PDB file of N, CA, C and O in Angstrom, chain B, residues numbered from 101:
ATOM      1  N   MET B 101      -3.014 -64.624 -24.375  1.00  0.00           N
ATOM      2  CA  MET B 101      -4.199 -64.171 -23.673  1.00  0.00           C
ATOM      3  C   MET B 101      -5.394 -64.310 -24.629  1.00  0.00           C
ATOM      4  O   MET B 101      -5.288 -63.985 -25.811  1.00  0.00           O
ATOM      5  N   SER B 102      -6.513 -64.789 -24.116  1.00  0.00           N
ATOM      6  CA  SER B 102      -7.705 -64.953 -24.951  1.00  0.00           C
ATOM      7  C   SER B 102      -8.315 -63.588 -25.287  1.00  0.00           C
ATOM      8  O   SER B 102      -8.028 -62.581 -24.639  1.00  0.00           O
ATOM      9  N   GLU B 103      -9.154 -63.587 -26.302  1.00  0.00           N
ATOM     10  CA  GLU B 103      -9.782 -62.347 -26.745  1.00  0.00           C
ATOM     11  C   GLU B 103     -10.640 -61.730 -25.648  1.00  0.00           C
ATOM     12  O   GLU B 103     -10.594 -60.519 -25.431  1.00  0.00           O
ATOM     13  N   ILE B 104     -11.419 -62.552 -24.957  1.00  0.00           N
ATOM     14  CA  ILE B 104     -12.280 -62.013 -23.900  1.00  0.00           C
ATOM     15  C   ILE B 104     -11.440 -61.442 -22.763  1.00  0.00           C
ATOM     16  O   ILE B 104     -11.810 -60.430 -22.169  1.00  0.00           O
ATOM     17  N   ASN B 105     -10.319 -62.076 -22.458  1.00  0.00           N
ATOM     18  CA  ASN B 105      -9.435 -61.541 -21.414  1.00  0.00           C
ATOM     19  C   ASN B 105      -8.838 -60.197 -21.822  1.00  0.00           C
ATOM     20  O   ASN B 105      -8.683 -59.307 -20.986  1.00  0.00           O
ATOM     21  N   LEU B 106      -8.503 -60.048 -23.093  1.00  0.00           N
ATOM     22  CA  LEU B 106      -7.992 -58.756 -23.576  1.00  0.00           C
ATOM     23  C   LEU B 106      -9.034 -57.658 -23.359  1.00  0.00           C
ATOM     24  O   LEU B 106      -8.711 -56.573 -22.874  1.00  0.00           O
ATOM     25  N   ILE B 107     -10.282 -57.948 -23.720  1.00  0.00           N
ATOM     26  CA  ILE B 107     -11.358 -56.966 -23.560  1.00  0.00           C
ATOM     27  C   ILE B 107     -11.585 -56.663 -22.085  1.00  0.00           C
ATOM     28  O   ILE B 107     -11.710 -55.500 -21.701  1.00  0.00           O
ATOM     29  N   LEU B 108     -11.638 -57.701 -21.257  1.00  0.00           N
ATOM     30  CA  LEU B 108     -11.856 -57.500 -19.819  1.00  0.00           C
ATOM     31  C   LEU B 108     -10.706 -56.721 -19.188  1.00  0.00           C
ATOM     32  O   LEU B 108     -10.923 -55.908 -18.289  1.00  0.00           O
ATOM     33  N   ASN B 109      -9.502 -56.963 -19.651  1.00  0.00           N
ATOM     34  CA  ASN B 109      -8.351 -56.221 -19.138  1.00  0.00           C
ATOM     35  C   ASN B 109      -8.492 -54.723 -19.433  1.00  0.00           C
ATOM     36  O   ASN B 109      -8.198 -53.890 -18.576  1.00  0.00           O
ATOM     37  N   ILE B 110      -8.934 -54.390 -20.627  1.00  0.00           N
ATOM     38  CA  ILE B 110      -9.133 -52.984 -20.997  1.00  0.00           C
ATOM     39  C   ILE B 110     -10.269 -52.368 -20.178  1.00  0.00           C
ATOM     40  O   ILE B 110     -10.156 -51.238 -19.703  1.00  0.00           O
ATOM     41  N   LEU B 111     -11.361 -53.115 -20.016  1.00  0.00           N
ATOM     42  CA  LEU B 111     -12.533 -52.597 -19.318  1.00  0.00           C
ATOM     43  C   LEU B 111     -12.384 -52.581 -17.800  1.00  0.00           C
ATOM     44  O   LEU B 111     -13.188 -51.959 -17.105  1.00  0.00           O
ATOM     45  N   SER B 112     -11.373 -53.254 -17.286  1.00  0.00           N
ATOM     46  CA  SER B 112     -11.243 -53.400 -15.831  1.00  0.00           C
ATOM     47  C   SER B 112     -11.009 -52.083 -15.092  1.00  0.00           C
ATOM     48  O   SER B 112     -11.132 -52.039 -13.868  1.00  0.00           O
ATOM     49  N   ASP B 113     -10.673 -51.013 -15.812  1.00  0.00           N
ATOM     50  CA  ASP B 113     -10.481 -49.722 -15.150  1.00  0.00           C
ATOM     51  C   ASP B 113     -11.805 -49.051 -14.774  1.00  0.00           C
ATOM     52  O   ASP B 113     -11.820 -48.053 -14.053  1.00  0.00           O
ATOM     53  N   GLY B 114     -12.925 -49.613 -15.276  1.00  0.00           N
ATOM     54  CA  GLY B 114     -14.240 -49.087 -14.925  1.00  0.00           C
ATOM     55  C   GLY B 114     -14.659 -47.854 -15.693  1.00  0.00           C
ATOM     56  O   GLY B 114     -15.753 -47.332 -15.479  1.00  0.00           O
ATOM     57  N   LYS B 115     -13.800 -47.378 -16.589  1.00  0.00           N
ATOM     58  CA  LYS B 115     -14.116 -46.184 -17.375  1.00  0.00           C
ATOM     59  C   LYS B 115     -14.889 -46.557 -18.632  1.00  0.00           C
ATOM     60  O   LYS B 115     -14.901 -47.714 -19.051  1.00  0.00           O
ATOM     61  N   MET B 116     -15.537 -45.555 -19.230  1.00  0.00           N
ATOM     62  CA  MET B 116     -16.251 -45.733 -20.484  1.00  0.00           C
ATOM     63  C   MET B 116     -15.223 -45.819 -21.611  1.00  0.00           C
ATOM     64  O   MET B 116     -14.290 -45.018 -21.669  1.00  0.00           O
ATOM     65  N   HIS B 117     -15.397 -46.791 -22.503  1.00  0.00           N
ATOM     66  CA  HIS B 117     -14.491 -46.978 -23.636  1.00  0.00           C
ATOM     67  C   HIS B 117     -15.293 -47.048 -24.925  1.00  0.00           C
ATOM     68  O   HIS B 117     -16.354 -47.670 -24.976  1.00  0.00           O
ATOM     69  N   ASP B 118     -14.771 -46.398 -25.975  1.00  0.00           N
ATOM     70  CA  ASP B 118     -15.374 -46.516 -27.296  1.00  0.00           C
ATOM     71  C   ASP B 118     -15.131 -47.928 -27.811  1.00  0.00           C
ATOM     72  O   ASP B 118     -14.073 -48.510 -27.572  1.00  0.00           O
ATOM     73  N   ILE B 119     -16.111 -48.471 -28.515  1.00  0.00           N
ATOM     74  CA  ILE B 119     -15.941 -49.803 -29.092  1.00  0.00           C
ATOM     75  C   ILE B 119     -14.795 -49.787 -30.101  1.00  0.00           C
ATOM     76  O   ILE B 119     -14.052 -50.762 -30.211  1.00  0.00           O
ATOM     77  N   GLU B 120     -14.652 -48.701 -30.828  1.00  0.00           N
ATOM     78  CA  GLU B 120     -13.522 -48.570 -31.769  1.00  0.00           C
ATOM     79  C   GLU B 120     -12.189 -48.644 -31.033  1.00  0.00           C
ATOM     80  O   GLU B 120     -11.235 -49.245 -31.528  1.00  0.00           O
ATOM     81  N   GLU B 121     -12.124 -48.038 -29.858  1.00  0.00           N
ATOM     82  CA  GLU B 121     -10.906 -48.094 -29.035  1.00  0.00           C
ATOM     83  C   GLU B 121     -10.606 -49.538 -28.636  1.00  0.00           C
ATOM     84  O   GLU B 121      -9.452 -49.966 -28.672  1.00  0.00           O
ATOM     85  N   LEU B 122     -11.644 -50.291 -28.256  1.00  0.00           N
ATOM     86  CA  LEU B 122     -11.450 -51.698 -27.906  1.00  0.00           C
ATOM     87  C   LEU B 122     -10.888 -52.482 -29.084  1.00  0.00           C
ATOM     88  O   LEU B 122     -10.003 -53.321 -28.918  1.00  0.00           O
ATOM     89  N   LYS B 123     -11.408 -52.203 -30.269  1.00  0.00           N
ATOM     90  CA  LYS B 123     -10.924 -52.883 -31.471  1.00  0.00           C
ATOM     91  C   LYS B 123      -9.448 -52.580 -31.719  1.00  0.00           C
ATOM     92  O   LYS B 123      -8.659 -53.477 -32.019  1.00  0.00           O
ATOM     93  N   LEU B 124      -9.091 -51.310 -31.591  1.00  0.00           N
ATOM     94  CA  LEU B 124      -7.701 -50.915 -31.841  1.00  0.00           C
ATOM     95  C   LEU B 124      -6.736 -51.488 -30.803  1.00  0.00           C
ATOM     96  O   LEU B 124      -5.676 -52.009 -31.151  1.00  0.00           O
ATOM     97  N   LYS B 125      -7.109 -51.388 -29.540  1.00  0.00           N
ATOM     98  CA  LYS B 125      -6.219 -51.854 -28.472  1.00  0.00           C
ATOM     99  C   LYS B 125      -6.087 -53.376 -28.445  1.00  0.00           C
ATOM    100  O   LYS B 125      -5.021 -53.901 -28.124  1.00  0.00           O
ATOM    101  N   SER B 126      -7.157 -54.078 -28.777  1.00  0.00           N
ATOM    102  CA  SER B 126      -7.141 -55.530 -28.688  1.00  0.00           C
ATOM    103  C   SER B 126      -6.775 -56.208 -30.005  1.00  0.00           C
ATOM    104  O   SER B 126      -6.370 -57.370 -30.021  1.00  0.00           O
ATOM    105  N   ARG B 127      -6.919 -55.476 -31.108  1.00  0.00           N
ATOM    106  CA  ARG B 127      -6.689 -56.015 -32.447  1.00  0.00           C
ATOM    107  C   ARG B 127      -7.597 -57.217 -32.747  1.00  0.00           C
ATOM    108  O   ARG B 127      -7.206 -58.161 -33.434  1.00  0.00           O
ATOM    109  N   ILE B 128      -8.801 -57.150 -32.218  1.00  0.00           N
ATOM    110  CA  ILE B 128      -9.804 -58.181 -32.449  1.00  0.00           C
ATOM    111  C   ILE B 128     -10.765 -57.663 -33.517  1.00  0.00           C
ATOM    112  O   ILE B 128     -11.135 -56.489 -33.515  1.00  0.00           O
ATOM    113  N   ASN B 129     -11.163 -58.546 -34.426  1.00  0.00           N
ATOM    114  CA  ASN B 129     -12.023 -58.106 -35.532  1.00  0.00           C
ATOM    115  C   ASN B 129     -13.442 -57.771 -35.054  1.00  0.00           C
ATOM    116  O   ASN B 129     -13.843 -58.105 -33.939  1.00  0.00           O
ATOM    117  N   ASP B 130     -14.178 -57.101 -35.937  1.00  0.00           N
ATOM    118  CA  ASP B 130     -15.540 -56.626 -35.610  1.00  0.00           C
ATOM    119  C   ASP B 130     -16.456 -57.745 -35.132  1.00  0.00           C
ATOM    120  O   ASP B 130     -17.168 -57.587 -34.141  1.00  0.00           O
ATOM    121  N   PHE B 131     -16.439 -58.863 -35.828  1.00  0.00           N
ATOM    122  CA  PHE B 131     -17.326 -59.974 -35.494  1.00  0.00           C
ATOM    123  C   PHE B 131     -17.048 -60.492 -34.082  1.00  0.00           C
ATOM    124  O   PHE B 131     -17.977 -60.684 -33.297  1.00  0.00           O
ATOM    125  N   GLU B 132     -15.776 -60.717 -33.759  1.00  0.00           N
ATOM    126  CA  GLU B 132     -15.429 -61.243 -32.438  1.00  0.00           C
ATOM    127  C   GLU B 132     -15.717 -60.241 -31.330  1.00  0.00           C
ATOM    128  O   GLU B 132     -16.198 -60.622 -30.262  1.00  0.00           O
ATOM    129  N   ILE B 133     -15.429 -58.964 -31.569  1.00  0.00           N
ATOM    130  CA  ILE B 133     -15.740 -57.921 -30.581  1.00  0.00           C
ATOM    131  C   ILE B 133     -17.244 -57.914 -30.301  1.00  0.00           C
ATOM    132  O   ILE B 133     -17.667 -57.859 -29.146  1.00  0.00           O
ATOM    133  N   THR B 134     -18.036 -57.968 -31.357  1.00  0.00           N
ATOM    134  CA  THR B 134     -19.488 -57.966 -31.209  1.00  0.00           C
ATOM    135  C   THR B 134     -19.953 -59.159 -30.386  1.00  0.00           C
ATOM    136  O   THR B 134     -20.791 -59.011 -29.496  1.00  0.00           O
ATOM    137  N   GLN B 135     -19.422 -60.326 -30.672  1.00  0.00           N
ATOM    138  CA  GLN B 135     -19.813 -61.525 -29.926  1.00  0.00           C
ATOM    139  C   GLN B 135     -19.421 -61.430 -28.456  1.00  0.00           C
ATOM    140  O   GLN B 135     -20.209 -61.786 -27.580  1.00  0.00           O
ATOM    141  N   ILE B 136     -18.228 -60.960 -28.183  1.00  0.00           N
ATOM    142  CA  ILE B 136     -17.759 -60.829 -26.794  1.00  0.00           C
ATOM    143  C   ILE B 136     -18.631 -59.835 -26.039  1.00  0.00           C
ATOM    144  O   ILE B 136     -19.059 -60.111 -24.918  1.00  0.00           O
ATOM    145  N   LEU B 137     -18.897 -58.680 -26.645  1.00  0.00           N
ATOM    146  CA  LEU B 137     -19.710 -57.664 -25.978  1.00  0.00           C
ATOM    147  C   LEU B 137     -21.148 -58.125 -25.790  1.00  0.00           C
ATOM    148  O   LEU B 137     -21.762 -57.822 -24.767  1.00  0.00           O
ATOM    149  N   GLU B 138     -21.692 -58.849 -26.755  1.00  0.00           N
ATOM    150  CA  GLU B 138     -23.043 -59.394 -26.594  1.00  0.00           C
ATOM    151  C   GLU B 138     -23.092 -60.381 -25.432  1.00  0.00           C
ATOM    152  O   GLU B 138     -24.028 -60.354 -24.634  1.00  0.00           O
ATOM    153  N   PHE B 139     -22.100 -61.241 -25.334  1.00  0.00           N
ATOM    154  CA  PHE B 139     -22.018 -62.198 -24.228  1.00  0.00           C
ATOM    155  C   PHE B 139     -21.976 -61.471 -22.887  1.00  0.00           C
ATOM    156  O   PHE B 139     -22.748 -61.788 -21.981  1.00  0.00           O
ATOM    157  N   LEU B 140     -21.082 -60.504 -22.760  1.00  0.00           N
ATOM    158  CA  LEU B 140     -20.949 -59.756 -21.512  1.00  0.00           C
ATOM    159  C   LEU B 140     -22.214 -58.979 -21.186  1.00  0.00           C
ATOM    160  O   LEU B 140     -22.571 -58.833 -20.016  1.00  0.00           O
ATOM    161  N   ASN B 141     -22.898 -58.479 -22.214  1.00  0.00           N
ATOM    162  CA  ASN B 141     -24.135 -57.742 -22.013  1.00  0.00           C
ATOM    163  C   ASN B 141     -25.280 -58.665 -21.591  1.00  0.00           C
ATOM    164  O   ASN B 141     -26.068 -58.310 -20.714  1.00  0.00           O
ATOM    165  N   ILE B 142     -25.376 -59.831 -22.199  1.00  0.00           N
ATOM    166  CA  ILE B 142     -26.432 -60.792 -21.850  1.00  0.00           C
ATOM    167  C   ILE B 142     -26.364 -61.139 -20.360  1.00  0.00           C
ATOM    168  O   ILE B 142     -27.391 -61.264 -19.693  1.00  0.00           O
ATOM    169  N   PHE B 143     -25.141 -61.293 -19.852  1.00  0.00           N
ATOM    170  CA  PHE B 143     -24.970 -61.643 -18.442  1.00  0.00           C
ATOM    171  C   PHE B 143     -24.885 -60.417 -17.537  1.00  0.00           C
ATOM    172  O   PHE B 143     -24.545 -60.523 -16.359  1.00  0.00           O
ATOM    173  N   ASP B 144     -25.201 -59.243 -18.109  1.00  0.00           N
ATOM    174  CA  ASP B 144     -25.314 -57.994 -17.361  1.00  0.00           C
ATOM    175  C   ASP B 144     -23.996 -57.553 -16.714  1.00  0.00           C
ATOM    176  O   ASP B 144     -23.994 -56.938 -15.647  1.00  0.00           O
ATOM    177  N   PHE B 145     -22.872 -57.878 -17.376  1.00  0.00           N
ATOM    178  CA  PHE B 145     -21.563 -57.483 -16.868  1.00  0.00           C
ATOM    179  C   PHE B 145     -21.129 -56.115 -17.364  1.00  0.00           C
ATOM    180  O   PHE B 145     -20.295 -55.455 -16.743  1.00  0.00           O
ATOM    181  N   ILE B 146     -21.704 -55.689 -18.496  1.00  0.00           N
ATOM    182  CA  ILE B 146     -21.312 -54.405 -19.078  1.00  0.00           C
ATOM    183  C   ILE B 146     -22.541 -53.571 -19.400  1.00  0.00           C
ATOM    184  O   ILE B 146     -23.665 -54.067 -19.473  1.00  0.00           O
ATOM    185  N   GLU B 147     -22.283 -52.298 -19.588  1.00  0.00           N
ATOM    186  CA  GLU B 147     -23.301 -51.347 -20.030  1.00  0.00           C
ATOM    187  C   GLU B 147     -22.860 -50.829 -21.392  1.00  0.00           C
ATOM    188  O   GLU B 147     -21.735 -50.351 -21.539  1.00  0.00           O
ATOM    189  N   ILE B 148     -23.733 -50.920 -22.383  1.00  0.00           N
ATOM    190  CA  ILE B 148     -23.443 -50.403 -23.721  1.00  0.00           C
ATOM    191  C   ILE B 148     -24.292 -49.153 -23.922  1.00  0.00           C
ATOM    192  O   ILE B 148     -25.512 -49.186 -23.758  1.00  0.00           O
ATOM    193  N   VAL B 149     -23.637 -48.054 -24.276  1.00  0.00           N
ATOM    194  CA  VAL B 149     -24.316 -46.772 -24.448  1.00  0.00           C
ATOM    195  C   VAL B 149     -24.297 -46.396 -25.929  1.00  0.00           C
ATOM    196  O   VAL B 149     -23.234 -46.296 -26.541  1.00  0.00           O
ATOM    197  N   ASP B 150     -25.474 -46.192 -26.489  1.00  0.00           N
ATOM    198  CA  ASP B 150     -25.628 -45.759 -27.883  1.00  0.00           C
ATOM    199  C   ASP B 150     -24.892 -46.658 -28.882  1.00  0.00           C
ATOM    200  O   ASP B 150     -24.484 -46.187 -29.944  1.00  0.00           O
ATOM    201  N   TYR B 151     -24.721 -47.914 -28.565  1.00  0.00           N
ATOM    202  CA  TYR B 151     -24.032 -48.879 -29.426  1.00  0.00           C
ATOM    203  C   TYR B 151     -22.609 -48.442 -29.780  1.00  0.00           C
ATOM    204  O   TYR B 151     -22.029 -48.942 -30.744  1.00  0.00           O
ATOM    205  N   LYS B 152     -22.046 -47.515 -29.006  1.00  0.00           N
ATOM    206  CA  LYS B 152     -20.723 -46.996 -29.324  1.00  0.00           C
ATOM    207  C   LYS B 152     -19.750 -47.065 -28.155  1.00  0.00           C
ATOM    208  O   LYS B 152     -18.539 -47.149 -28.358  1.00  0.00           O
ATOM    209  N   LYS B 153     -20.271 -47.031 -26.937  1.00  0.00           N
ATOM    210  CA  LYS B 153     -19.402 -46.981 -25.758  1.00  0.00           C
ATOM    211  C   LYS B 153     -19.770 -48.113 -24.801  1.00  0.00           C
ATOM    212  O   LYS B 153     -20.916 -48.561 -24.743  1.00  0.00           O
ATOM    213  N   VAL B 154     -18.767 -48.557 -24.058  1.00  0.00           N
ATOM    214  CA  VAL B 154     -18.941 -49.694 -23.161  1.00  0.00           C
ATOM    215  C   VAL B 154     -18.202 -49.436 -21.852  1.00  0.00           C
ATOM    216  O   VAL B 154     -17.127 -48.837 -21.840  1.00  0.00           O
ATOM    217  N   LYS B 155     -18.797 -49.898 -20.749  1.00  0.00           N
ATOM    218  CA  LYS B 155     -18.092 -49.920 -19.478  1.00  0.00           C
ATOM    219  C   LYS B 155     -18.641 -51.055 -18.636  1.00  0.00           C
ATOM    220  O   LYS B 155     -19.759 -51.521 -18.859  1.00  0.00           O
ATOM    221  N   THR B 156     -17.853 -51.496 -17.670  1.00  0.00           N
ATOM    222  CA  THR B 156     -18.309 -52.570 -16.805  1.00  0.00           C
ATOM    223  C   THR B 156     -19.297 -52.028 -15.793  1.00  0.00           C
ATOM    224  O   THR B 156     -19.234 -50.863 -15.400  1.00  0.00           O
ATOM    225  N   LYS B 157     -20.214 -52.894 -15.376  1.00  0.00           N
ATOM    226  CA  LYS B 157     -21.174 -52.521 -14.344  1.00  0.00           C
ATOM    227  C   LYS B 157     -20.540 -52.726 -12.974  1.00  0.00           C
ATOM    228  O   LYS B 157     -19.566 -53.467 -12.838  1.00  0.00           O
ATOM    229  N   LYS B 158     -21.092 -52.071 -11.965  1.00  0.00           N
ATOM    230  CA  LYS B 158     -20.517 -52.113 -10.618  1.00  0.00           C
ATOM    231  C   LYS B 158     -20.352 -53.528 -10.096  1.00  0.00           C
ATOM    232  O   LYS B 158     -19.322 -53.846  -9.502  1.00  0.00           O
ATOM    233  N   ILE B 159     -21.340 -54.384 -10.303  1.00  0.00           N
ATOM    234  CA  ILE B 159     -21.259 -55.748  -9.787  1.00  0.00           C
ATOM    235  C   ILE B 159     -20.100 -56.496 -10.428  1.00  0.00           C
ATOM    236  O   ILE B 159     -19.423 -57.280  -9.762  1.00  0.00           O
ATOM    237  N   PHE B 160     -19.869 -56.262 -11.704  1.00  0.00           N
ATOM    238  CA  PHE B 160     -18.772 -56.941 -12.380  1.00  0.00           C
ATOM    239  C   PHE B 160     -17.427 -56.407 -11.904  1.00  0.00           C
ATOM    240  O   PHE B 160     -16.468 -57.169 -11.779  1.00  0.00           O
ATOM    241  N   LYS B 161     -17.347 -55.107 -11.637  1.00  0.00           N
ATOM    242  CA  LYS B 161     -16.109 -54.541 -11.086  1.00  0.00           C
ATOM    243  C   LYS B 161     -15.794 -55.191  -9.754  1.00  0.00           C
ATOM    244  O   LYS B 161     -14.631 -55.455  -9.447  1.00  0.00           O
ATOM    245  N   LYS B 162     -16.829 -55.453  -8.955  1.00  0.00           N
ATOM    246  CA  LYS B 162     -16.636 -56.106  -7.656  1.00  0.00           C
ATOM    247  C   LYS B 162     -16.112 -57.519  -7.853  1.00  0.00           C
ATOM    248  O   LYS B 162     -15.212 -57.949  -7.130  1.00  0.00           O
ATOM    249  N   ILE B 163     -16.657 -58.244  -8.815  1.00  0.00           N
ATOM    250  CA  ILE B 163     -16.189 -59.602  -9.099  1.00  0.00           C
ATOM    251  C   ILE B 163     -14.731 -59.578  -9.538  1.00  0.00           C
ATOM    252  O   ILE B 163     -13.939 -60.410  -9.098  1.00  0.00           O
ATOM    253  N   ILE B 164     -14.372 -58.639 -10.396  1.00  0.00           N
ATOM    254  CA  ILE B 164     -12.987 -58.522 -10.866  1.00  0.00           C
ATOM    255  C   ILE B 164     -12.053 -58.264  -9.682  1.00  0.00           C
ATOM    256  O   ILE B 164     -11.004 -58.900  -9.572  1.00  0.00           O
ATOM    257  N   ARG B 165     -12.424 -57.342  -8.801  1.00  0.00           N
ATOM    258  CA  ARG B 165     -11.588 -57.033  -7.622  1.00  0.00           C
ATOM    259  C   ARG B 165     -11.409 -58.259  -6.737  1.00  0.00           C
ATOM    260  O   ARG B 165     -10.300 -58.551  -6.288  1.00  0.00           O
ATOM    261  N   GLU B 166     -12.501 -58.975  -6.489  1.00  0.00           N
ATOM    262  CA  GLU B 166     -12.454 -60.111  -5.576  1.00  0.00           C
ATOM    263  C   GLU B 166     -11.667 -61.285  -6.146  1.00  0.00           C
ATOM    264  O   GLU B 166     -11.104 -62.072  -5.385  1.00  0.00           O
ATOM    265  N   THR B 167     -11.616 -61.417  -7.453  1.00  0.00           N
ATOM    266  CA  THR B 167     -10.890 -62.532  -8.063  1.00  0.00           C
ATOM    267  C   THR B 167      -9.474 -62.159  -8.476  1.00  0.00           C
ATOM    268  O   THR B 167      -8.739 -63.004  -8.987  1.00  0.00           O
ATOM    269  N   SER B 168      -9.083 -60.918  -8.266  1.00  0.00           N
ATOM    270  CA  SER B 168      -7.745 -60.453  -8.645  1.00  0.00           C
ATOM    271  C   SER B 168      -6.827 -60.360  -7.438  1.00  0.00           C
ATOM    272  O   SER B 168      -6.037 -59.423  -7.323  1.00  0.00           O
ATOM    273  N   ILE B 169      -6.929 -61.307  -6.560  1.00  0.00           N
ATOM    274  CA  ILE B 169      -6.127 -61.281  -5.335  1.00  0.00           C
ATOM    275  C   ILE B 169      -4.717 -61.723  -5.616  1.00  0.00           C
ATOM    276  O   ILE B 169      -3.891 -61.767  -4.705  1.00  0.00           O
TER     277      ILE B 169
END
């Protein structure tokens, strides 16, 4: 599974997650986590709170549901 898929799999529950939790669960290094989250944020798929917590935005949750048939 690719790194971005690991992150999306964790975030797919729609709950707020600590960035540290994402690092631990995915075993992805700081640099790659930062790049993945920046990418998702640029395209407005996630919400980053206080540079510490992340969750998917409603529109992205809808896309995940529709493509997970």
